[in-house]
DRENLORO-882210 format. One record per atom (N, C-alpha, C): x, y, z; chain; residue in one letter. Coordinates in Angstrom, 3 decimals, padded with zeros to 6 digits. Atoms other than C-alpha are relative to their C-alpha. Layout:
DRENLORO-882210
         X         Y         Z  kette  rest
         X         Y         Z      A     A
...
This chain:
DRENLORO-882210
         X         Y         Z  kette  rest
   000.134   000.933   001.112      A     M
   057.122   136.763   062.696      A     M
   001.049  -001.099   000.079      A     M
  -001.065   001.000  -000.149      A     L
   060.442   135.040   063.262      A     L
  -000.325  -000.974   001.125      A     L
   000.331   000.863  -001.133      A     R
   059.292   133.738   066.613      A     R
  -001.073  -001.019  -000.402      A     R
   001.056   000.918   000.444      A     R
   056.167   132.239   065.022      A     R
   000.539  -001.037  -000.977      A     R
  -000.574   000.942   000.975      A     D
   058.148   130.708   062.145      A     D
   000.868  -001.051   000.686      A     D
  -000.841   000.955  -000.723      A     V
   060.639   129.127   064.539      A     V
  -000.875  -000.956   000.792      A     V
   000.907   000.871  -000.744      A     R
   057.775   127.813   066.658      A     R
  -000.574  -001.088  -000.906      A     R
   000.529   000.969   000.953      A     T
   056.277   126.117   063.574      A     T
   001.061  -001.028  -000.372      A     T
  -001.089   000.907   000.358      A     A
   059.667   124.652   062.640      A     A
   000.311  -000.972   001.133      A     A
  -000.236   000.863  -001.157      A     V
   060.158   123.291   066.179      A     V
  -001.025  -001.127   000.034      A     V
   001.057   001.009  -000.005      A     L
   056.819   121.478   065.948      A     L
   000.210  -001.019  -001.121      A     L
  -000.227   000.913   001.131      A     S
   057.561   120.024   062.496      A     S
   001.164  -000.942   000.281      A     S
  -001.174   000.809  -000.318      A     H
   060.970   118.811   063.674      A     H
  -000.335  -001.073   001.024      A     H
   000.366   000.971  -001.039      A     A
   059.487   117.119   066.750      A     A
  -000.818  -001.145  -000.586      A     A
   000.840   001.032   000.612      A     I
   056.884   115.258   064.671      A     I
   000.841  -000.915  -000.877      A     I
  -000.850   000.771   000.903      A     M
   059.457   114.162   062.094      A     M
   000.938  -000.920   000.768      A     M
  -000.961   000.782  -000.762      A     E
   061.999   112.977   064.653      A     E
  -000.678  -001.097   000.812      A     E
   000.708   001.007  -000.788      A     A
   059.437   111.166   066.826      A     A
  -000.390  -001.182  -000.881      A     A
   000.376   001.084   000.914      A     A
   058.189   109.189   063.825      A     A
   001.225  -000.786  -000.445      A     A
  -001.235   000.683   000.420      A     N
   061.735   108.410   062.664      A     N
   000.535  -000.923   001.091      A     N
  -000.531   000.795  -001.110      A     D
   062.664   107.112   066.111      A     D
  -000.936  -001.121   000.433      A     D
   000.989   000.955  -000.513      A     T
   059.457   105.185   066.784      A     T
  -000.406  -001.047  -001.034      A     T
   000.650   000.909   000.948      A     I
   058.017   103.665   063.618      A     I
   000.960  -000.987  -000.676      A     I
  -000.882   000.996   000.639      A     P
   060.994   102.112   061.760      A     P
   000.456  -001.091   000.958      A     P
  -000.423   001.007  -000.981      A     K
   062.233   100.392   064.926      A     K
  -001.169  -000.921   000.366      A     K
   001.157   000.791  -000.386      A     G
   058.729   099.266   065.839      A     G
  -000.484  -000.937  -001.085      A     G
   000.436   000.829   001.132      A     M
   058.118   097.842   062.351      A     M
   001.111  -000.915  -000.491      A     M
  -001.129   000.832   000.428      A     D
   061.445   096.028   062.156      A     D
  -000.449  -001.454  -000.200      A     D
   000.370   001.377   000.308      A     G
   060.846   092.683   060.449      A     G
  -001.452  -000.184  -000.389      A     G
   001.423   000.088   000.335      A     T
   057.202   093.504   059.698      A     T
  -000.265   000.757  -001.289      A     T
   000.334  -000.665   001.270      A     H
   055.933   094.307   056.198      A     H
  -001.315   000.760   000.138      A     H
   001.225  -000.778   000.011      A     S
   053.341   097.020   055.726      A     S
  -000.262   000.532  -001.403      A     S
   000.369  -000.547   001.306      A     A
   051.463   098.049   052.600      A     A
   000.053   001.520   000.002      A     A
   000.030  -001.454  -000.104      A     F
   051.612   101.604   053.900      A     F
   001.391   000.628   000.163      A     F
  -001.370  -000.511  -000.147      A     S
   055.399   101.965   053.930      A     S
   000.249   001.207  -000.892      A     S
  -000.209  -001.118   000.922      A     D
   055.362   104.238   050.884      A     D
  -000.684   001.268   000.506      A     D
   000.705  -001.163  -000.546      A     T
   052.790   106.488   052.543      A     T
   000.777   000.608   001.160      A     T
  -000.799  -000.490  -001.122      A     Y
   054.898   106.735   055.684      A     Y
   001.214   000.774  -000.508      A     Y
  -001.191  -000.653   000.533      A     L
   058.019   107.598   053.679      A     L
  -000.340   001.324  -000.670      A     L
   000.410  -001.244   000.666      A     A
   056.130   110.187   051.612      A     A
  -000.331   001.078   001.025      A     A
   000.351  -000.954  -001.056      A     T
   054.798   111.820   054.777      A     T
   001.245   000.567   000.665      A     T
  -001.242  -000.457  -000.623      A     Q
   058.235   111.965   056.377      A     Q
   000.797   000.894  -000.942      A     Q
  -000.719  -000.810   000.980      A     N
   059.765   113.309   053.179      A     N
  -000.629   001.386  -000.122      A     N
   000.695  -001.285   000.076      A     A
   057.099   116.021   053.012      A     A
   000.315   000.863   001.221      A     A
  -000.346  -000.750  -001.209      A     L
   057.818   117.015   056.621      A     L
   001.417   000.556  -000.083      A     L
  -001.391  -000.445   000.126      A     A
   061.555   117.198   055.914      A     A
   000.107   001.163  -000.974      A     A
  -000.052  -001.088   000.984      A     M
   061.003   119.374   052.831      A     M
  -000.657   001.260   000.549      A     M
   000.631  -001.172  -000.607      A     K
   058.621   121.633   054.741      A     K
   000.943   000.662   000.998      A     K
  -000.939  -000.553  -000.975      A     L
   061.184   122.030   057.517      A     L
   001.150   000.707  -000.706      A     L
  -001.068  -000.646   000.769      A     A
   063.879   122.791   054.942      A     A
  -000.463   001.346  -000.543      A     A
   000.528  -001.265   000.512      A     M
   061.639   125.460   053.392      A     M
  -000.165   001.018   001.120      A     M
   000.149  -000.906  -001.143      A     D
   060.831   126.927   056.810      A     D
   001.345   000.608   000.399      A     D
  -001.318  -000.478  -000.411      A     L
   064.517   127.167   057.689      A     L
   000.603   000.920  -001.055      A     L
  -000.507  -000.872   001.065      A     A
   065.410   128.627   054.291      A     A
  -000.627   001.385   000.113      A     A
   000.670  -001.293  -000.157      A     R
   062.833   131.363   054.925      A     R
   000.507   000.727   001.243      A     R
  -000.484  -000.610  -001.232      A     I
   064.015   131.961   058.496      A     I
   001.378   000.633  -000.192      A     I
  -001.350  -000.520   000.255      A     F
   067.563   132.513   057.172      A     F
   000.105   000.668  -001.373      A     F
   000.018  -000.536   001.367      A     D
   066.523   134.151   053.887      A     D
   000.790   001.304  -000.111      A     D
  -000.761  -001.221   000.278      A     L
   068.776   136.818   052.379      A     L
   000.270   000.070  -001.490      A     L
  -000.269  -000.189   001.420      A     S
   068.905   138.190   048.843      A     S
   001.476   000.313  -000.209      A     S
  -001.404  -000.282   000.298      A     E
   072.227   138.682   047.103      A     E
   000.357   001.407   000.452      A     E
  -000.397  -001.296  -000.564      A     R
   074.103   141.479   048.832      A     R
   000.249   001.049  -001.083      A     R
  -000.260  -000.956   001.074      A     G
   074.977   143.038   045.489      A     G
  -001.239   000.699  -000.501      A     G
   001.247  -000.577   000.501      A     R
   071.328   143.718   044.709      A     R
  -000.657   000.911   001.037      A     R
   000.652  -000.781  -001.053      A     Y
   069.929   144.940   048.034      A     Y
   000.802  -000.134   001.287      A     Y
  -000.622   000.071  -001.311      A     L
   071.493   145.848   051.340      A     L
  -000.893  -000.822   000.928      A     L
   000.814   000.842  -000.884      A     P
   070.378   143.389   054.036      A     P
  -001.064   000.786   000.760      A     P
   000.964  -000.764  -000.809      A     E
   068.726   146.121   056.140      A     E
  -001.102   000.638  -000.841      A     E
   001.031  -000.546   000.890      A     K
   066.725   147.257   053.074      A     K
  -000.929  -001.085  -000.533      A     K
   000.800   001.104   000.514      A     Q
   065.214   143.822   052.418      A     Q
  -001.249  -000.203   000.850      A     Q
   001.282   000.148  -000.677      A     D
   061.569   143.285   053.273      A     D
  -000.239  -001.465   000.337      A     D
   000.072   001.411  -000.360      A     K
   062.087   139.881   054.868      A     K
   000.135  -000.160   001.507      A     K
  -000.101   000.315  -001.428      A     A
   061.463   138.574   058.353      A     A
   000.956  -001.174   000.157      A     A
  -001.005   001.054  -000.082      A     S
   064.713   136.637   058.571      A     S
   001.093   000.398   000.979      A     S
  -001.064  -000.250  -000.969      A     I
   067.601   136.289   060.971      A     I
   001.121   000.862  -000.586      A     I
  -001.045  -000.879   000.533      A     P
   070.246   137.787   058.603      A     P
  -000.450   001.455  -000.157      A     P
   000.500  -001.368   000.127      A     V
   068.041   140.833   057.921      A     V
  -000.088   000.660   001.373      A     V
   000.077  -000.552  -001.348      A     L
   067.372   141.303   061.628      A     L
   001.390   000.292   000.553      A     L
  -001.370  -000.235  -000.472      A     A
   071.088   140.964   062.342      A     A
   000.556   001.306  -000.574      A     A
  -000.470  -001.243   000.620      A     A
   071.834   143.770   059.863      A     A
  -000.624   001.212   000.687      A     A
   000.668  -001.104  -000.682      A     L
   069.281   145.974   061.603      A     L
   000.532   000.191   001.417      A     L
  -000.443  -000.105  -001.393      A     L
   070.465   145.165   065.110      A     L
   001.455   000.422   000.131      A     L
  -001.374  -000.522  -000.037      A     R
   074.023   146.103   064.188      A     R
   000.028   001.525  -000.093      A     R
   000.042  -001.455   000.155      A     K
   072.901   149.702   063.579      A     K
  -000.122   000.660   001.373      A     K
   000.013  -000.648  -001.324      A     P
   073.660   151.959   066.571      A     P
  -001.336   000.659   000.339      A     P
   001.260  -000.676  -000.300      A     D
   070.407   153.933   066.213      A     D
  -001.092  -001.001   000.362      A     D
   000.971   001.044  -000.346      A     V
   068.363   150.715   066.289      A     V
   000.265  -000.502   001.420      A     V
  -000.340   000.455  -001.342      A     Q
   070.222   149.545   069.380      A     Q
  -000.454   001.004   001.056      A     Q
   000.412  -001.025  -000.967      A     R
   069.616   152.861   071.141      A     R
  -001.520   000.024   000.150      A     R
   001.457  -000.013  -000.054      A     G
   065.928   152.779   070.240      A     G
  -000.555  -001.167   000.796      A     G
   000.476   001.171  -000.736      A     L
   065.469   149.265   071.572      A     L
   000.326   000.103   001.487      A     L
  -000.361  -000.165  -001.403      A     E
   067.316   150.093   074.778      A     E
  -000.955   000.969   000.693      A     E
   000.956  -000.933  -000.576      A     E
   064.992   153.044   075.335      A     E
  -001.366  -000.662   000.172      A     E
   001.260   000.735  -000.129      A     D
   061.988   150.823   074.666      A     D
   000.062  -000.968   001.182      A     D
  -000.155   000.959  -001.092      A     A
   063.377   148.310   077.149      A     A
  -000.215   000.661   001.351      A     A
   000.190  -000.714  -001.262      A     A
   063.245   150.981   079.846      A     A
  -001.477   000.077   000.378      A     A
   001.448  -000.055  -000.264      A     K
   059.436   150.766   079.545      A     K
  -000.581  -001.404   000.191      A     K
   000.502   001.363  -000.140      A     W
   059.218   146.976   079.911      A     W
  -000.828  -000.176   001.269      A     W
   000.678   000.195  -001.276      A     L
   058.256   147.083   083.589      A     L
  -000.849   001.220   000.330      A     L
   000.775  -001.145  -000.475      A     P
   055.413   149.246   084.918      A     P
   000.669   000.583   001.236      A     P
  -000.594  -000.632  -001.178      A     S
   056.073   151.483   087.855      A     S
   000.147  -001.013   001.128      A     S
  -000.316   000.952  -001.068      A     V
   057.574   149.680   090.821      A     V
  -001.102   000.000   001.048      A     V
   001.042   000.120  -001.024      A     A
   055.109   148.357   093.389      A     A
   000.379   000.801   001.244      A     A
  -000.257  -000.790  -001.209      A     H
   054.744   150.302   096.611      A     H
   000.907  -000.753   000.964      A     H
  -000.888   000.591  -000.990      A     L
   057.431   149.708   099.172      A     L
  -000.779  -000.281   001.280      A     L
   000.674   000.402  -001.229      A     G
   056.604   148.300   102.583      A     G
  -000.490   001.190   000.812      A     G
   000.564  -001.071  -000.822      A     T
   054.532   150.340   104.974      A     T
   000.241  -000.339   001.467      A     T
  -000.371   000.298  -001.387      A     F
   056.344   149.913   108.255      A     F
   000.069   001.303   000.800      A     F
   000.034  -001.226  -000.776      A     G
   055.248   153.024   110.014      A     G
   000.213   001.235  -000.856      A     G
  -000.121  -001.253   000.752      A     P
   055.400   156.672   108.977      A     P
   001.442   000.260  -000.421      A     P
  -001.325  -000.374   000.498      A     A
   058.306   158.033   106.963      A     A
   000.004   001.501  -000.244      A     A
  -000.084  -001.434   000.252      A     P
   059.547   161.586   106.568      A     P
  -000.513   000.327  -001.399      A     P
   000.525  -000.383   001.315      A     P
   057.936   163.461   103.659      A     P
   001.073  -000.142  -001.086      A     P
  -000.898   000.109   001.145      A     G
   059.534   162.619   100.301      A     G
   000.870  -001.243  -000.002      A     G
  -000.875   001.162  -000.076      A     I
   061.409   159.531   101.512      A     I
  -000.532  -001.142  -000.871      A     I
   000.585   001.091   000.775      A     V
   058.998   156.990   099.997      A     V
   000.066   000.318  -001.489      A     V
  -000.037  -000.380   001.414      A     E
   058.753   158.910   096.732      A     E
   001.406  -000.129  -000.576      A     E
  -001.387   000.080   000.465      A     A
   062.526   159.121   096.472      A     A
   000.444  -001.450  -000.152      A     A
  -000.369   001.418   000.072      A     A
   062.926   155.398   097.212      A     A
  -000.650  -000.665  -001.203      A     A
   000.686   000.568   001.160      A     L
   060.321   154.497   094.596      A     L
   000.671   000.435  -001.302      A     L
  -000.636  -000.511   001.210      A     K
   061.977   156.709   092.017      A     K
   001.347  -000.681  -000.230      A     K
  -001.303   000.660   000.137      A     E
   065.395   155.189   092.722      A     E
  -000.159  -001.455  -000.433      A     E
   000.238   001.402   000.356      A     A
   064.009   151.619   092.538      A     A
  -000.431  -000.111  -001.464      A     A
   000.466   000.046   001.393      A     E
   062.268   152.384   089.252      A     E
   001.147   000.274  -000.965      A     E
  -001.155  -000.288   000.862      A     E
   065.408   153.909   087.753      A     E
   000.944  -001.198  -000.071      A     E
  -000.843   001.198   000.000      A     N
   067.360   150.811   088.812      A     N
  -000.578  -001.068  -000.922      A     N
   000.649   000.971   000.869      A     H
   064.814   148.610   087.086      A     H
   000.188   000.379  -001.464      A     H
  -000.150  -000.453   001.391      A     R
   064.983   150.705   083.922      A     R
   001.433  -000.232  -000.489      A     R
  -001.398   000.214   000.371      A     S
   068.771   150.547   083.928      A     S
   000.293  -001.477  -000.226      A     S
  -000.205   001.443   000.161      A     E
   068.722   146.777   084.419      A     E
  -000.638  -000.509  -001.287      A     E
   000.672   000.436   001.224      A     D
   066.242   146.356   081.561      A     D
   000.761   000.454  -001.239      A     D
  -000.839  -000.435   001.120      A     R
   068.418   148.456   079.242      A     R
   001.200  -000.926  -000.155      A     R
  -001.149   000.909   000.050      A     D
   071.398   146.282   080.163      A     D
  -000.407  -001.371  -000.537      A     D
   000.476   001.306   000.465      A     Q
   069.365   143.116   079.593      A     Q
  -000.264   000.028  -001.506      A     Q
   000.232  -000.145   001.434      A     C
   068.282   144.380   076.175      A     C
   001.325   000.031  -000.754      A     C
  -001.313  -000.101   000.650      A     R
   071.890   145.255   075.311      A     R
   000.665  -001.368  -000.086      A     R
  -000.589   001.344   000.006      A     R
   073.057   141.759   076.293      A     R
  -000.727  -000.925  -000.974      A     R
   000.775   000.838   000.916      A     A
   070.232   140.135   074.325      A     A
   000.385   000.292  -001.454      A     A
  -000.433  -000.367   001.361      A     I
   071.256   142.057   071.188      A     I
   001.366  -000.608  -000.295      A     I
  -001.340   000.551   000.194      A     A
   074.886   141.025   071.649      A     A
  -000.047  -001.513  -000.157      A     A
   000.122   001.460   000.105      A     N
   073.877   137.385   072.175      A     N
  -000.619  -000.400  -001.334      A     N
   000.611   000.290   001.302      A     F
   071.659   137.449   069.095      A     F
   001.032   000.130  -001.117      A     F
  -000.991  -000.221   001.058      A     L
   074.443   138.886   066.936      A     L
   001.088  -001.074   000.037      A     L
  -001.001   001.067  -000.102      A     A
   076.898   136.291   068.265      A     A
  -000.543  -001.295  -000.591      A     A
   000.613   001.218   000.537      A     T
   074.469   133.485   067.411      A     T
  -000.128   000.083  -001.512      A     T
   000.147  -000.172   001.444      A     A
   073.674   134.863   063.963      A     A
   001.357  -000.008  -000.703      A     A
  -001.330  -000.059   000.586      A     G
   077.391   135.408   063.366      A     G
   000.624  -001.358  -000.257      A     G
  -000.534   001.354   000.227      A     R
   078.029   131.659   063.521      A     R
  -000.179  -000.414  -001.459      A     R
   000.263   000.341   001.400      A     L
   076.577   131.445   059.995      A     L
   000.967   000.684  -000.950      A     L
  -000.864  -000.797   000.866      A     E
   079.086   133.956   058.642      A     E
   001.470  -000.384   000.126      A     E
  -001.388   000.421  -000.186      A     I
   082.255   132.216   059.828      A     I
   000.406  -000.931  -001.127      A     I
  -000.462   000.834   001.104      A     D
   084.209   130.773   056.917      A     D
   000.292  -001.415   000.490      A     D
  -000.247   001.391  -000.336      A     G
   084.186   126.988   057.033      A     G
  -000.800  -000.546   001.157      A     G
   000.780   000.478  -001.137      A     S
   081.670   126.761   059.872      A     S
  -001.026  -001.037  -000.446      A     S
   001.021   001.002   000.299      A     E
   079.267   123.816   060.036      A     E
  -001.338   000.669  -000.292      A     E
   001.266  -000.696   000.182      A     E
   076.371   126.241   060.313      A     E
  -000.077   000.637  -001.384      A     E
  -000.013  -000.624   001.319      A     G
   077.410   128.145   057.187      A     G
  -000.137  -001.012  -001.119      A     G
   000.088   001.048   001.017      A     A
   077.859   124.945   055.182      A     A
  -001.410  -000.580  -000.058      A     A
   001.363   000.539  -000.046      A     A
   074.482   123.609   056.333      A     A
  -000.977   000.973  -000.654      A     A
   000.891  -000.989   000.597      A     L
   072.760   126.856   055.373      A     L
   000.185   000.064  -001.503      A     L
  -000.252   000.000   001.446      A     G
   074.434   126.799   051.960      A     G
  -000.719  -001.139  -000.701      A     G
   000.697   001.144   000.594      A     R
   073.045   123.332   051.270      A     R
  -001.510   000.193   000.010      A     R
   001.446  -000.229  -000.090      A     I
   069.569   124.295   052.476      A     I
  -000.440   001.034  -001.033      A     I
   000.370  -001.043   000.958      A     R
   069.500   127.466   050.374      A     R
   000.048  -000.517  -001.435      A     R
  -000.127   000.527   001.355      A     E
   070.712   125.669   047.253      A     E
  -001.135  -000.971  -000.295      A     E
   001.092   000.959   000.166      A     F
   068.144   122.923   047.760      A     F
  -001.327   000.734  -000.201      A     F
   001.223  -000.786   000.152      A     R
   065.370   125.500   048.199      A     R
  -000.058   000.659  -001.375      A     R
  -000.007  -000.761   001.246      A     N
   066.420   127.560   045.162      A     N
  -000.043  -000.876  -001.243      A     N
  -000.136   000.815   001.199      A     R
   067.167   124.710   042.779      A     R
  -000.917  -001.214  -000.041      A     R
   000.841   001.182   000.000      A     R
   064.744   122.027   043.848      A     R
  -001.406   000.264   000.540      A     R
   001.310  -000.222  -000.588      A     L
   061.923   123.174   046.132      A     L
  -000.759   001.143  -000.675      A     L
   000.674  -001.162   000.585      A     A
   061.123   126.637   044.779      A     A
   000.034  -000.026  -001.523      A     A
  -000.161   000.047   001.453      A     H
   062.374   126.042   041.222      A     H
   000.589  -001.351  -000.393      A     H
  -000.647   001.187   000.560      A     S
   063.321   123.100   039.048      A     S
   000.766   000.474  -001.226      A     S
  -000.799  -000.643   001.041      A     L
   066.154   124.496   036.970      A     L
   000.712  -001.033  -000.863      A     L
  -000.683   000.903   000.926      A     F
   067.600   122.826   033.886      A     F
   001.480  -000.089   000.347      A     F
  -001.435   000.255  -000.204      A     D
   071.006   121.269   034.554      A     D
   000.555   000.717   001.219      A     D
  -000.491  -000.702  -001.194      A     K
   071.218   122.924   037.973      A     K
  -000.524  -000.681   001.260      A     K
   000.358   000.719  -001.228      A     E
   070.468   120.234   040.510      A     E
   000.960   000.407   001.125      A     E
  -000.908  -000.333  -001.116      A     P
   071.874   120.954   043.989      A     P
   001.232  -000.890  -000.008      A     P
  -001.248   000.768   000.004      A     E
   075.508   119.924   044.173      A     E
   000.079  -000.942   001.190      A     E
  -000.023   000.834  -001.219      A     A
   075.108   118.608   047.718      A     A
  -001.344   000.146   000.699      A     A
   001.307  -000.110  -000.656      A     P
   071.610   117.848   049.054      A     P
   000.160   000.181   001.499      A     P
  -000.093  -000.192  -001.451      A     P
   070.891   118.873   052.628      A     P
  -000.121  -001.316   000.744      A     P
   000.042   001.192  -000.839      A     R
   071.242   116.351   055.425      A     R
  -001.001   000.225   001.134      A     R
   000.860  -000.137  -001.170      A     Y
   068.935   115.627   058.328      A     Y
   000.716   000.789   001.091      A     Y
  -000.754  -000.715  -001.038      A     S
   071.692   116.904   060.589      A     S
   000.025   001.503  -000.262      A     S
   000.065  -001.427   000.321      A     D
   071.588   120.235   058.715      A     D
  -001.267   000.623   000.565      A     D
   001.275  -000.507  -000.501      A     L
   067.927   120.659   059.660      A     L
   000.059   000.202   001.515      A     L
  -000.082  -000.091  -001.461      A     S
   068.612   119.973   063.337      A     S
   000.929   001.132   000.429      A     S
  -000.977  -001.032  -000.366      A     L
   071.665   122.242   063.464      A     L
  -000.564   001.398  -000.230      A     L
   000.523  -001.337   000.307      A     L
   069.969   125.199   061.766      A     L
  -001.202   000.343   000.868      A     L
   001.121  -000.267  -000.892      A     L
   066.851   124.815   063.875      A     L
   000.509   000.406   001.379      A     L
  -000.596  -000.368  -001.286      A     E
   069.034   124.961   066.991      A     E
   000.468   001.455  -000.016      A     E
  -000.459  -001.389   000.122      A     V
   070.626   128.202   065.755      A     V
  -001.192   000.954  -000.060      A     V
   001.176  -000.857   000.153      A     A
   067.243   129.639   064.763      A     A
  -000.715   000.207   001.333      A     A
   000.688  -000.100  -001.291      A     A
   065.689   128.868   068.151      A     A
   000.796   000.877   000.969      A     A
  -000.840  -000.813  -000.896      A     E
   068.631   130.386   070.028      A     E
  -000.063   001.469  -000.397      A     E
   000.039  -001.383   000.474      A     A
   068.624   133.503   067.853      A     A
  -001.357   000.640   000.280      A     A
   001.337  -000.547  -000.220      A     A
   064.848   133.955   068.093      A     A
  -000.259   000.260   001.477      A     A
   000.146  -000.216  -001.442      A     T
   065.023   133.616   071.883      A     T
   000.617   001.334   000.397      A     T
  -000.671  -001.269  -000.317      A     H
   067.536   136.465   072.132      A     H
  -000.722   001.179  -000.638      A     H
   000.675  -001.093   000.700      A     A
   065.678   138.574   069.553      A     A
  -001.325   000.342   000.674      A     A
   001.282  -000.245  -000.663      A     S
   062.333   138.153   071.335      A     S
   000.193   000.824   001.271      A     S
  -000.281  -000.763  -001.215      A     L
   063.883   139.447   074.539      A     L
   000.412   001.426  -000.348      A     L
  -000.513  -001.328   000.347      A     A
   065.691   142.354   072.860      A     A
  -001.087   000.905  -000.566      A     A
   000.966  -000.824   000.721      A     V
   062.774   143.526   070.733      A     V
  -001.337   000.089   000.717      A     V
   001.336   000.039  -000.591      A     E
   059.648   142.454   072.619      A     E
  -000.001  -000.067   001.519      A     E
  -000.038   000.165  -001.443      A     G
   060.843   141.946   076.170      A     G
  -000.610  -001.307   000.452      A     G
   000.603   001.291  -000.302      A     L
   059.598   138.344   076.019      A     L
   001.068  -001.029   000.332      A     L
  -000.862   001.138  -000.318      A     N
   061.279   135.389   077.711      A     N
  -000.593  -001.237  -000.681      A     N
   000.507   001.105   000.801      A     T
   060.765   132.656   075.119      A     T
   000.881  -001.221   000.206      A     T
  -000.745   001.230  -000.227      A     D
   061.764   129.072   075.851      A     D
  -000.460  -001.047  -001.004      A     D
   000.346   001.000   001.006      A     F
   061.654   126.945   072.708      A     F
   000.334  -001.410   000.483      A     F
  -000.357   001.310  -000.520      A     G
   063.256   124.122   074.678      A     G
  -001.179  -000.675   000.665      A     G
   001.183   000.558  -000.648      A     D
   060.178   123.633   076.838      A     D
  -001.059  -000.374  -001.036      A     D
   000.990   000.279   001.041      A     E
   057.950   123.845   073.767      A     E
   000.393  -001.235  -000.794      A     E
  -000.467   001.163   000.758      A     A
   060.105   121.327   071.913      A     A
  -000.218  -001.291   000.774      A     A
   000.214   001.203  -000.820      A     R
   059.899   118.874   074.823      A     R
  -001.473  -000.392   000.033      A     R
   001.432   000.305   000.017      A     R
   056.112   119.167   074.947      A     R
  -000.422  -000.543  -001.369      A     R
   000.316   000.463   001.348      A     D
   055.902   118.774   071.169      A     D
   000.477  -001.431  -000.211      A     D
  -000.555   001.330   000.203      A     R
   058.124   115.709   071.247      A     R
  -000.832  -001.036   000.759      A     R
   000.823   000.933  -000.777      A     E
   056.067   114.064   073.999      A     E
  -001.318  -000.275  -000.729      A     E
   001.254   000.157   000.723      A     N
   052.874   114.683   072.055      A     N
   000.207  -000.776  -001.295      A     N
  -000.280   000.667   001.268      A     A
   054.461   113.538   068.783      A     A
   000.306  -001.478   000.202      A     A
  -000.269   001.408  -000.283      A     E
   055.690   110.317   070.374      A     E
  -001.297  -000.761   000.255      A     E
   001.297   000.622  -000.186      A     G
   052.134   109.582   071.472      A     G
  -000.705  -000.240  -001.325      A     G
   000.594   000.153   001.336      A     Y
   050.946   110.162   067.922      A     Y
   000.687  -001.128  -000.770      A     Y
  -000.744   001.029   000.729      A     A
   053.711   107.980   066.463      A     A
  -000.323  -001.396   000.539      A     A
   000.365   001.299  -000.589      A     A
   052.806   105.182   068.899      A     A
  -001.350  -000.469  -000.531      A     A
   001.314   000.364   000.565      A     C
   049.205   105.279   067.631      A     C
   000.146  -000.454  -001.448      A     C
  -000.219   000.375   001.399      A     V
   050.410   105.165   064.014      A     V
   000.655  -001.377  -000.076      A     V
  -000.682   001.293  -000.022      A     L
   052.738   102.263   064.814      A     L
  -000.982  -001.123   000.310      A     L
   000.983   001.014  -000.359      A     D
   049.911   100.352   066.459      A     D
  -000.913  -000.302  -001.205      A     D
   000.843   000.192   001.181      A     G
   047.744   100.917   063.372      A     G
   000.717  -000.755  -001.101      A     G
  -000.768   000.697   001.046      A     L
   050.501   099.769   061.002      A     L
   000.153  -001.484   000.333      A     L
  -000.138   001.405  -000.397      A     K
   051.015   096.579   063.016      A     K
  -001.320  -000.744  -000.184      A     K
   001.311   000.639   000.172      A     R
   047.288   095.820   063.038      A     R
  -000.286  -000.215  -001.488      A     R
   000.251   000.133   001.434      A     A
   047.109   096.448   059.295      A     A
   000.831  -001.123  -000.597      A     A
  -000.847   001.063   000.552      A     S
   050.032   094.089   058.639      A     S
  -000.538  -001.376   000.331      A     S
   000.573   001.285  -000.394      A     V
   048.253   091.281   060.497      A     V
  -001.213  -000.322  -000.852      A     V
   001.242   000.199   000.727      A     N
   045.036   091.788   058.535      A     N
   000.165  -000.062  -001.500      A     N
  -000.225   000.022   001.454      A     Q
   046.672   091.851   055.098      A     Q
  -000.266  -001.400  -000.557      A     Q
């Protein structure tokens, strides 16, 4: 679920950034009757991305529920689970099953009875050991990435605080006399998405045995989004001439 949510956030970010980089510069000095529509669309994308990130990093107050007892697909909840020794041991054992049995070794003439079987067994055990180690490293990398949000005074922690407050006091609820003290910044969205993508990459490997590359996906999304933004820009310019 986290991997899918991060994938959606990566796409939204690419579309938002491509339009921000393409359309305002391309419309410089040109008036368009559709400026308000463009701004509303970009604002909606930014708010959606903020909501996506707030959900990806969601965590109820620790005084009410322990993180590992919360029914939320979020990075802080997963971090609480992955810190538990029994969970780590279980995932490492699952990792030993990532690869099927090792392919047959070369057939360069006859071998004494039992030699091939012994070599296959040793190769398979080596693979299982390597996969356990890889899972262990992925868990450690995930916890290190997630831990950046818990460091006092960190940029990541401050950005998450602004996003959460904005979600709670403006997006999800409109509370009397409780407007967010500091609205989130565009840079907050980019920073938290970077952390989310890195964490989800490590988690996907540790839990599912998947090698996930959000960087490649983001580059493809950005290329596609730039093509879309170029079409929108062309339409806005044509509309300004025909006004």
